C-alpha positions in Angstrom: 8.7 18.1 -11.1 7.3 19.5 -7.9 8.4 17.8 -4.6 4.9 17.1 -3.6 4.3 14.0 -5.8 7.7 12.6 -4.8 6.9 13.2 -1.1 3.6 11.5 -1.5 5.1 8.5 -3.3 7.8 8.2 -0.7 5.2 8.3 2.1 3.1 5.7 0.3 6.1 3.4 0.0 6.8 3.8 3.7 3.2 3.1 4.7 3.1 0.0 2.5 6.4 -1.1 3.9 4.9 -1.0 7.4 1.9 -3.0 6.1 4.4 -5.6 4.7 5.9 -6.0 8.2 2.4 -6.9 9.5 2.0 -9.3 6.7 5.3 -10.9 7.5 4.2 -11.3 11.1 0.9 -12.9 10.3 2.5 -15.2 7.8 4.0 -17.1 10.7 0.5 -18.1 11.7 -1.4 -18.6 8.5 -0.8 -19.7 4.8 0.3 -16.9 2.5 -2.9 -17.1 0.4 -5.1 -16.8 3.6 -3.1 -13.8 4.7 -3.5 -12.2 1.3 -7.3 -12.9 1.4 -7.7 -11.3 4.8 -5.5 -8.4 3.9 -7.6 -7.5 0.8 -10.8 -8.3 2.6 -10.0 -5.8 5.3 -8.8 -3.3 2.7 -12.1 -3.7 0.9 -14.0 -3.1 4.2 -12.0 0.1 4.9 -12.4 1.5 1.4 -16.1 0.8 1.5 -16.3 3.0 4.6 -14.3 5.7 2.8 -16.6 5.5 -0.2 -19.7 5.8 2.0 -18.3 9.1 3.3 -16.8 10.7 0.2 -19.4 9.3 -2.3 -17.2 9.4 -5.5 -20.0 8.2 -7.7 -20.1 5.2 -10.1 -17.0 4.5 -12.2 -17.3 4.4 -16.0 -17.1 1.2 -18.0 -13.6 2.1 -19.2 -12.5 2.7 -15.6 -13.9 -0.7 -14.6 -12.2 -2.6 -17.4 -8.8 -0.9 -17.0 -8.6 -1.2 -13.3 -9.8 -4.8 -13.4 -6.7 -5.5 -15.6 -4.5 -3.9 -12.9 -6.1 -6.2 -10.3 -5.1 -9.2 -12.3 -1.5 -7.8 -12.6 -1.4 -7.2 -8.9 -2.3 -10.8 -8.1 0.3 -12.1 -10.5 2.9 -9.8 -8.9 2.1 -11.0 -5.4 2.0 -14.7 -6.2 5.2 -14.7 -8.3 7.1 -12.7 -5.6 5.9 -15.1 -2.8 7.0 -18.1 -5.0 10.4 -16.6 -5.5 10.8 -16.1 -1.7 10.2 -19.8 -1.3 12.8 -20.8 -3.9 15.6 -18.3 -3.5 17.6 -16.7 -0.7 15.9 -13.5 0.5 18.9 -11.4 -0.6 18.7 -12.7 -4.2 15.0 -12.2 -4.4 15.4 -8.7 -3.1 17.9 -7.6 -5.6 15.9 -9.1 -8.5 12.7 -7.3 -7.3 14.6 -4.0 -7.3 15.0 -4.3 -11.0 11.4 -2.9 -11.2 12.4 0.8 -11.5 14.3 -0.1 -14.7 11.1 -1.6 -16.1 9.1 1.3 -14.9 11.2 3.7 -16.9 11.0 1.4 -19.9 7.2 0.9 -19.8 6.7 4.6 -19.1 8.7 5.3 -22.3 6.9 2.7 -24.4 3.3 3.0 -23.1 3.1 6.6 -21.9 5.7 8.1 -24.3 7.5 9.6 -21.3 10.9 11.1 -21.8 13.7 9.5 -19.8 16.5 11.9 -19.3 20.0 11.3 -18.1 19.3 12.4 -14.6 16.5 9.7 -14.2 18.8 7.1 -15.6 21.5 8.1 -13.3 19.2 8.1 -10.3 18.0 4.6 -11.2 21.6 3.4 -11.6 22.7 4.9 -8.2 19.7 3.3 -6.4 20.3 -0.1 -8.0 24.0 0.2 -7.0 23.0 0.9 -3.5 20.7 -2.2 -3.5 23.6 -4.3 -4.8 25.9 -3.0 -2.0 23.3 -4.1 0.5 22.5 -7.5 -0.8 26.0 -8.5 -1.9 27.2 -7.7 1.6 24.7 -10.3 2.9 25.3 -13.1 0.4 28.8 -14.2 1.4 27.5 -17.2 3.3 24.6 -18.0 1.0 25.4 -21.4 -0.6 21.9 -22.4 -1.6 21.5 -24.0 -5.0 20.1 -21.6 -7.6 16.5 -22.2 -8.7 16.0 -20.9 -12.2 12.2 -21.1 -11.7 12.6 -18.9 -8.7 14.8 -16.4 -10.7 12.1 -16.4 -13.4 9.4 -15.8 -10.8 11.3 -12.9 -9.2 11.9 -11.3 -12.6 8.2 -11.8 -13.5 7.3 -10.0 -10.2 9.6 -7.1 -11.0 8.1 -6.7 -14.5 4.5 -7.0 -13.5 4.9 -4.6 -10.6 6.5 -2.1 -12.9 3.7 -2.5 -15.4 1.1 -2.0 -12.6 2.7 1.3 -11.6 2.9 2.6 -15.1 -0.8 1.6 -15.7 -1.5 3.4 -12.4 0.1 6.6 -13.8 -2.0 6.2 -16.9 -5.3 5.7 -15.0 -4.5 8.3 -12.3 -4.7 11.0 -15.0 -8.2 9.9 -16.0 -9.9 8.2 -13.0 -10.8 9.4 -9.6 -8.1 8.2 -7.2 -10.8 6.6 -5.0 -12.0 4.5 -7.8 -8.4 3.2 -8.3 -8.1 2.4 -4.6 -11.5 0.5 -4.7 -10.2 -1.8 -7.5 -6.8 -2.1 -5.9 -8.6 -3.9 -3.0 -11.8 -5.5 -4.3 -10.2 -6.9 -7.4 -7.4 -8.9 -5.7 -9.9 -9.9 -3.0 -12.2 -11.5 -5.5 -9.4 -13.2 -7.4 -7.6 -14.5 -4.3 -10.7 -15.5 -2.3 -11.2 -19.1 -3.8 -7.5 -20.0 -3.1 -7.5 -18.3 0.3 -10.6 -20.3 1.4 -9.0 -23.5 0.0 -6.1 -23.3 2.4 -8.0 -21.7 5.2 -6.9 -22.4 8.8 -8.8 -21.5 12.0 -8.5 -17.8 12.7 -7.4 -16.4 16.0 -9.8 -13.5 16.4 -7.2 -11.5 18.3 -5.3 -11.2 15.0 -8.2 -9.4 13.3 -6.9 -6.1 14.7 -3.7 -6.6 12.8 -5.5 -7.5 9.6 -7.7 -4.4 10.0 -4.5 -2.4 10.4 -3.2 -3.9 7.2 -6.4 -2.8 5.5 -6.1 0.8 6.7 -2.4 1.0 5.8 -3.1 -0.5 2.4 -5.8 2.0 1.6 -3.7 5.0 2.8 -0.7 3.7 0.9 -2.7 3.3 -2.3 -4.2 6.7 -2.0 -0.8 8.3 -1.6 0.6 6.4 -4.6 -2.4 7.2 -6.8 -2.3 10.9 -6.1 1.5 10.9 -6.6 1.4 9.2 -10.0 -1.4 11.5 -11.1 0.9 14.4 -10.8 4.3 13.1 -11.9 5.8 10.9 -14.6 6.3 7.2 -13.7 10.0 7.2 -14.6 10.7 10.2 -12.2 9.1 8.4 -9.3 10.6 5.0 -10.1 13.9 5.4 -8.1 11.9 6.2 -5.0 11.0 2.5 -4.9 14.5 1.9 -3.5 13.5 3.7 -0.3 11.5 0.6 0.6 14.9 -1.0 1.5 15.6 1.7 4.0 12.3 1.1 5.7 13.0 -2.7 5.6 16.2 -2.0 7.5 14.6 0.3 10.1 11.7 -2.1 10.7 14.0 -5.1 10.8 16.1 -3.4 13.5 13.2 -2.0 15.5 10.8 -5.0 15.3 12.9 -8.0 14.6 16.2 -6.9 16.3 18.2 -7.3 13.1 21.4 -5.2 13.2 22.2 -3.5 9.9 25.6 -4.2 8.5 28.0 -1.6 7.1 27.1 -2.7 3.7 23.4 -1.9 4.5 24.3 1.5 5.8 26.5 2.3 2.8 23.9 1.1 0.3 21.3 3.1 2.2 23.2 6.3 1.6 23.3 5.6 -2.1 19.5 4.8 -2.1 18.7 8.1 -0.3 20.9 10.0 -2.8 19.0 8.4 -5.7 15.7 9.4 -4.2 16.9 13.0 -3.6 18.2 13.2 -7.2 15.0 12.2 -8.8 12.9 14.5 -6.6 14.8 17.6 -7.6 14.0 19.7 -10.7 
């Protein structure tokens, strides 16, 4: 595998991680569904401008059907993950969400008939071990009662996210990347809109700049991910998902003044090692 797709995937994960930080900031002011609505609305606005310039043409009926399915899966992923965050400690939700690369490899093998070699399995295992080091180092004082509904929601989120990325790999080989990005924004926007308007709270128009930035970052991130998965097998890119934890640590330190622990640093080294292993031939 060339390093190009791995670099694009890693960059896409970084951009989307920054977008997540903006979402976290705005979630302190508005309900989650309203934040999701505005994020996808601004993303749809941005991608409309891009389409007006690049003019990719009309998608085929097959493209519409397949990417509409991905839109539904994207909404299920977001809602289940947010529910898990409300029911479980953050660390537990995080470690369950990072099961997704395992499911990416599994779905890639079952749906795309990709070959999963020992190096990919090893990279996934190393990355997951790094995640465990990070989260277990932060759970010593966590005494919250376990919510099995929350556990189920986190697992559902990991599974549907993995399925979404494998379907992205499948569609990226057939569809124009811009068509994929269009449905990645318009689809969730249409599905979330009724619920977002239901919980709507008065909007501080000074926050529109942040939501527009979310839209720009979302479109850039999805473009990077679509072009990466068009050129490389899903299982080979799966361990790069662990690099999101590195960005979470950096953003947490720089923006929220959260000091990383030794467990975080040690786990980060393992995660970077996994990313390097999967990106090499």
